[in-house]
C-alpha positions in Angstrom: 136.0 82.6 106.8 136.8 85.6 104.2 134.9 88.5 103.9 133.6 87.5 100.3 132.5 84.1 101.8 130.7 85.5 104.7 128.9 88.0 102.6 127.8 85.6 100.1 126.6 83.5 102.9 124.8 86.0 104.9 123.7 88.3 102.2 123.7 92.1 102.2 125.3 93.7 105.2 122.7 95.7 107.1 123.4 98.7 109.1 121.6 99.3 112.7 119.8 102.7 112.6 117.7 104.4 115.2 114.2 105.9 114.5 112.3 108.3 116.6 108.4 107.7 115.9 105.4 108.8 117.4 104.2 106.1 119.9 100.9 105.9 118.0 102.9 105.1 114.6 105.1 102.8 116.4 102.1 100.9 117.7 100.4 100.5 114.4 103.9 99.5 112.9 103.8 96.8 115.5 100.4 95.6 114.6 101.2 95.8 110.9 104.2 93.6 111.3 102.6 91.2 113.2 99.7 91.1 111.0 102.1 90.4 107.9 104.2 87.8 110.3 107.4 90.0 109.8 109.4 91.9 112.3 109.1 95.7 112.8 112.5 96.1 111.3 111.7 94.1 108.3 108.5 96.2 107.8 110.4 99.5 108.1 113.1 98.3 105.6 110.3 97.4 103.0 108.4 100.7 103.5 111.9 102.5 103.2 113.0 100.5 100.0 109.3 100.9 98.5 109.5 104.7 99.3 112.9 105.1 97.5 111.9 103.2 94.6 108.6 105.2 93.9 110.6 108.4 94.7 113.2 107.6 92.1 110.6 106.9 89.5 108.8 110.1 90.2 112.0 112.0 90.2 113.0 110.5 86.3 109.5 111.3 85.2 109.7 114.8 86.7 113.2 115.4 85.0 111.9 114.0 81.7 108.8 116.1 81.6 110.8 119.3 82.5 113.3 118.2 79.7 116.2 118.8 81.9 119.3 116.8 82.6 119.7 115.8 86.3 122.5 117.5 87.9 124.6 117.6 91.0 123.0 115.9 93.9 120.2 114.4 92.1 122.5 112.5 89.9 124.2 111.0 92.8 120.8 110.0 94.3 119.6 108.5 91.1 122.9 106.7 90.8 122.6 105.4 94.2 119.1 104.3 93.6 119.9 102.7 90.2 122.9 100.6 92.1 120.3 99.5 94.9 118.2 98.2 92.0 121.1 96.4 90.2 122.0 94.8 93.6 118.5 93.5 93.7 117.6 95.6 96.8 114.8 97.6 95.4 
């Protein structure tokens, strides 16, 4: 099976990450995931995607209100978020 066919079949490639959370937060996360009928991984992924989408919107609003063009690392970040949106991940 070619990479393109596998990618089209399986969807976006996901990377494994390790998070260190306060055990109380982990416990609440586990309860929230169970309440929503999803895994803790899916719940965290949704939270991170939501955070990035909101953060990008706030950043764009802040830059517009200042009347400044985004430069440097901010441009790379905004471009990365825009690409995630085009790919349907946000």
